[in-house]
C-alpha positions in Angstrom: 45.3 -88.0 38.8 45.5 -86.9 35.3 42.8 -84.7 33.9 41.8 -87.0 30.9 39.7 -84.3 29.4 42.5 -81.9 28.9 44.0 -80.9 25.7 47.7 -80.1 25.4 49.7 -78.5 22.7 53.3 -79.4 22.3 55.4 -76.9 20.3 59.0 -78.2 19.5 61.1 -77.9 16.2 62.9 -81.3 17.4 60.5 -84.0 16.0 62.0 -86.7 18.2 61.5 -84.9 21.3 58.0 -83.8 20.3 56.9 -87.0 19.2 58.2 -88.7 22.4 56.5 -86.1 24.7 53.4 -86.5 22.9 53.2 -90.3 22.8 53.9 -90.6 26.6 51.0 -87.9 27.4 48.5 -89.6 25.0 49.3 -92.9 26.9 48.6 -91.0 30.2 45.1 -90.0 28.7 45.6 -86.6 27.5 44.6 -85.2 24.0 47.8 -84.0 22.5 48.2 -81.4 19.7 51.6 -80.8 18.0 53.4 -77.8 16.2 56.9 -77.8 14.7 57.6 -74.1 15.5 56.3 -71.1 17.1 54.3 -69.7 14.2 52.4 -73.0 13.6 52.2 -73.3 17.4 50.5 -69.9 17.7 48.0 -70.8 14.9 47.1 -74.1 16.6 46.7 -72.3 19.8 44.4 -69.6 18.4 42.2 -72.3 16.6 42.1 -75.1 19.2 42.4 -73.3 22.4 44.3 -76.1 24.5 44.2 -76.2 28.1 48.1 -76.1 28.5 51.1 -75.5 26.1 54.6 -77.1 26.2 57.1 -75.4 24.2 60.8 -75.0 23.7 62.6 -71.7 23.6 64.9 -72.0 20.7 62.7 -72.3 17.6 62.7 -71.0 14.0 60.5 -68.1 12.8 59.0 -67.3 16.4 61.1 -68.1 19.5 59.6 -69.4 22.7 59.9 -66.0 24.6 57.9 -64.1 22.0 55.4 -67.1 21.8 54.8 -67.0 25.5 54.2 -63.3 25.5 51.5 -63.7 22.6 49.9 -66.6 24.3 49.6 -64.6 27.6 48.0 -61.8 25.6 45.5 -64.1 24.1 44.7 -66.2 27.3 46.5 -65.4 30.4 44.9 -68.2 32.3 46.4 -70.8 29.9 49.6 -72.3 31.6 52.7 -72.7 29.5 55.4 -75.1 30.5 59.0 -74.5 29.0 61.0 -77.5 28.1 64.2 -76.2 26.9 67.9 -77.4 26.5 69.2 -73.8 26.2 70.2 -73.6 29.6 70.6 -69.8 29.6 69.3 -68.4 33.1 68.1 -65.2 31.6 65.9 -67.1 29.3 64.3 -69.0 32.2 63.9 -65.9 34.3 62.3 -64.1 31.4 59.9 -67.0 30.6 58.7 -67.1 34.1 58.4 -63.5 34.3 56.2 -63.6 31.2 53.9 -66.0 33.1 55.3 -69.5 32.3 54.0 -72.0 34.9 57.3 -74.0 35.0 60.7 -74.4 33.4 62.2 -77.9 32.7 65.6 -78.6 31.3 66.1 -81.0 28.3 66.8 -83.9 28.2 63.9 -84.9 30.7 65.2 -88.4 31.9 61.7 -89.2 33.4 58.7 -87.8 31.5 56.7 -88.4 34.7 58.4 -85.1 35.9 56.7 -83.3 33.1 53.4 -85.1 33.8 53.6 -83.9 37.4 54.2 -80.4 36.2 51.2 -80.5 34.0 49.0 -81.9 36.7 49.9 -79.2 39.0 49.5 -76.5 36.4 46.0 -77.7 35.5 45.1 -77.9 39.1 46.1 -74.4 39.7 44.0 -73.3 36.7 41.1 -75.2 37.9 41.5 -73.7 41.4 41.7 -70.2 39.8 38.5 -70.7 37.9 36.7 -72.2 40.9 38.1 -69.2 43.0 36.7 -66.8 40.4 33.3 -68.5 40.4 33.1 -68.3 44.2 34.0 -64.6 44.0 31.1 -64.1 41.5 28.7 -66.1 43.7 30.0 -64.0 46.9 29.3 -60.8 44.9 25.8 -62.0 43.9 25.2 -62.9 47.6 26.6 -59.4 48.7 24.2 -57.7 46.1 21.2 -59.5 47.5 22.3 -58.9 51.1 22.7 -55.1 50.1 19.1 -55.2 48.7 17.9 -56.8 51.9 19.8 -54.2 53.9 18.5 -51.4 51.9 14.9 -52.7 52.2 15.3 -53.2 56.0 16.8 -49.7 56.4 13.9 -48.2 54.5 11.6 -50.1 56.7 12.9 -49.2 59.8 13.3 -45.4 58.9 9.7 -45.4 58.0 8.8 -46.8 61.4 10.3 -43.9 63.2 8.2 -40.9 64.2 8.2 -37.6 62.6 11.0 -35.4 63.6 10.8 -32.6 64.7 7.2 -33.0 65.8 5.3 -30.2 67.9 2.1 -31.1 69.8 0.4 -28.9 72.3 3.0 -27.5 74.3 5.6 -30.2 73.6 8.3 -30.6 71.1 9.9 -33.8 70.1 13.0 -34.5 67.9 15.3 -37.4 67.6 18.5 -38.7 66.1 19.6 -42.2 65.5 23.3 -43.0 64.3 23.7 -46.9 63.7 27.0 -48.5 64.1 25.9 -50.8 61.1 23.6 -50.2 58.2 20.6 -51.3 60.4 20.3 -50.0 64.0 19.4 -51.8 67.3 18.2 -48.3 68.8 14.7 -47.4 68.3 12.6 -44.3 69.3 9.0 -43.7 69.0 6.2 -41.2 70.5 2.7 -40.4 69.7 -0.3 -38.8 71.3 -2.6 -41.1 73.3 -5.5 -38.6 73.8 -5.9 -34.7 74.0 -3.8 -34.5 77.2 -1.2 -37.6 77.1 1.7 -38.2 74.8 3.7 -41.5 75.1 7.3 -42.0 74.3 10.1 -44.6 74.7 13.7 -45.1 73.6 14.9 -48.7 73.3 18.5 -50.1 72.9 18.6 -53.7 71.8 21.6 -55.9 72.6 23.8 -56.6 69.7 24.0 -54.8 66.2 22.8 -55.3 62.7 19.8 -57.0 61.2 18.9 -59.3 64.1 18.9 -56.3 66.5 16.9 -54.3 64.0 14.4 -57.0 63.8 13.9 -56.7 67.6 12.9 -53.1 67.1 10.2 -54.1 64.7 8.9 -56.5 67.2 8.9 -53.6 69.8 7.0 -51.5 67.5 4.4 -54.2 66.8 3.9 -55.1 70.5 3.5 -51.5 71.5 1.2 -50.7 68.5 -0.8 -53.7 69.2 -1.2 -53.1 73.0 -2.3 -49.5 72.5 -4.9 -50.6 69.8 -6.4 -53.0 72.3 -6.7 -50.3 74.9 -8.3 -47.9 72.3 -10.9 -50.6 71.4 -11.7 -51.0 74.9 -12.0 -47.3 75.3 -9.3 -47.2 78.2 -6.3 -46.0 76.2 -6.0 -43.1 78.8 -5.4 -45.7 81.4 -2.0 -46.9 79.8 0.5 -47.3 82.3 4.3 -47.5 81.2 5.2 -50.4 83.6 2.4 -52.8 82.5 3.3 -52.1 78.8 7.0 -52.9 79.8 5.9 -56.1 81.4 3.9 -57.1 78.1 7.0 -56.3 76.0 9.2 -58.4 78.4 7.0 -61.4 77.8 6.6 -60.9 74.3 10.6 -60.7 73.8 11.0 -63.8 75.9 8.3 -65.7 74.1 9.6 -64.7 70.7 12.8 -66.8 71.4 14.9 -64.4 69.2 17.7 -64.2 71.6 17.5 -60.5 72.1 17.1 -58.4 75.1 16.6 -54.8 75.3 16.9 -51.7 77.8 14.2 -49.2 77.7 12.7 -46.0 78.9 9.0 -45.5 78.7 7.1 -42.4 79.7 3.8 -40.6 79.6 3.7 -36.7 79.7 0.2 -35.5 80.8 -0.1 -32.0 79.9 -3.3 -31.4 82.0 -1.4 -32.1 85.0 2.2 -31.4 83.8 3.3 -34.7 85.1 5.6 -37.5 83.8 5.0 -41.0 84.5 7.8 -43.3 83.5 9.4 -46.7 84.0 12.9 -48.0 83.6 13.9 -51.3 82.0 17.7 -51.7 82.8 18.6 -48.6 80.9 21.7 -46.4 81.2 22.2 -43.5 81.1 19.1 -42.5 82.8 17.1 -39.7 81.3 18.3 -36.2 81.9 15.7 -33.5 83.2 16.9 -29.9 82.7 15.4 -26.8 84.0 16.7 -23.3 84.8 20.1 -24.2 83.6 20.6 -27.2 85.8 20.4 -30.9 84.7 19.8 -34.0 86.7 19.2 -37.7 86.2 15.8 -39.1 86.8 15.6 -41.8 89.4 14.6 -45.3 88.8 15.9 -48.7 88.0 14.6 -51.9 86.6 15.7 -55.3 85.1 16.7 -55.7 81.5 13.7 -56.6 79.4 13.4 -59.8 77.7 15.7 -61.9 80.0 13.6 -62.5 83.2 10.1 -63.8 83.3 9.6 -62.7 86.8 10.7 -59.2 86.1 8.6 -56.5 87.8 8.7 -52.9 86.6 7.7 -49.8 88.5 5.9 -46.6 87.7 7.5 -43.3 88.9 5.4 -40.2 88.8 6.9 -36.6 88.9 5.7 -33.2 88.5 7.5 -31.5 85.8 8.8 -27.9 85.9 7.1 -25.2 84.2 9.7 -25.0 81.4 11.9 -28.1 80.9 13.8 -30.4 78.5 14.0 -34.2 78.8 16.8 -35.9 77.1 16.9 -39.7 76.6 20.0 -41.4 75.4 21.4 -44.9 74.5 24.7 -45.9 76.1 26.6 -45.5 72.9 26.9 -41.7 73.5 29.0 -42.5 76.7 31.8 -44.0 74.6 32.2 -40.6 72.9 32.4 -38.5 75.9 35.7 -37.5 77.7 36.6 -39.0 81.0 38.7 -41.9 82.4 35.9 -44.2 83.2 32.3 -44.5 83.3 31.6 -42.7 86.5 33.4 -39.6 85.1 31.4 -39.7 82.0 28.1 -40.1 83.8 28.9 -37.1 85.9 29.7 -35.1 83.0 26.7 -35.8 80.9 23.9 -33.7 82.8 26.0 -30.6 82.9 26.8 -30.8 79.2 23.3 -31.3 78.4 22.1 -28.6 80.5 24.5 -26.1 78.8 23.4 -27.1 75.4 19.7 -27.8 75.7 18.3 -25.2 73.4 17.6 -27.8 70.7 18.6 -31.2 69.4 21.0 -29.6 66.9 22.9 -27.8 69.8 23.0 -30.9 71.8 24.4 -33.0 68.9 27.1 -30.4 68.2 28.0 -30.4 71.7 28.4 -34.1 71.7 30.2 -33.9 68.4 27.7 -36.1 66.7 26.6 -33.5 63.9 28.7 -35.2 61.2 29.1 -38.5 62.7 27.6 -41.2 60.4 28.8 -44.3 62.1 30.1 -45.3 65.5 31.3 -48.5 67.4 28.0 -48.5 69.1 24.5 -47.6 68.2 23.8 -44.0 69.3 20.2 -42.5 69.7 18.8 -39.3 71.3 15.3 -38.2 72.1 15.0 -34.7 72.9 11.7 -33.3 74.5 11.1 -29.7 75.3 8.0 -28.8 77.2 6.3 -25.8 78.9 3.0 -26.0 81.0 0.0 -24.9 79.1 
């Protein structure tokens, strides 16, 4: 279907050919401008800015090849269709190289062929403009998305605890390396009372914004639960297993479609004990003392999937001097080994050999300069000594 709003410019020094083409196209609904040679045609083009140009190649004053070159310089998006009887292949190749949309040879026995070429050329221009508009809209959307990602990243970073953090006889430090701009891993720790410090590491399923939102929900649920206990004056009675059960119900009821693996623990400095619970998390925490490392025991269902999930508190006496390292499973992907079993066997020994500090451990795991990874990676390093 013809674009009846389009304006065409016909440039040809043959008045009969020019008039016949113009008459046919006007009957088809186009607005048609005419010029007798290249110089006049260029002037009309600059003044009227037609949607498409039809021109001959052999014209006095300014030939078609040079005319095409000038039109392209002024408006590279305006299609030019060459209608010429010259029949010289070099001219046709040069015209197309310069940007001509089509090349038709005189005489055109059926002007419907020309009309079809015009319609195709105008359609390509329309599609190109639409594509450009889509690109601009896409870039605008990407800019807005980037702003949202920046805001989300800042919010998530602001929720993380201070690192490093020393309290009593305990030292805490952590590192999170997201696979995307936002992380599905989260770490938190804080003092409950004069004797007890609470901590957890969470690894949310998936990646990106939706997983990051789940970490915000975890922070909210945990903080609200602790606030209620403080109001009742029983914060010192906080049990990791009960809190994990509450988080499990909260994730299921939120219907955000995310589950999480978690390790929650409470260090009691007065008794030098650790009470912890596991929610489907691997690898298990690694406890190191006197140069040896071993996994803590424990198991439990993934959090946020099973309404009937029951979590168990495990209590152990801590060594006089120790380190406790919690990691997300993204670390395992970076370890050498043919399979998961080999990597899990290697991990405690590697941590025990480099447990002077978080920085030493990061260097051993080759995470010091790693900014992104296939999976979110998080480490929580705790060093303690009996008071």
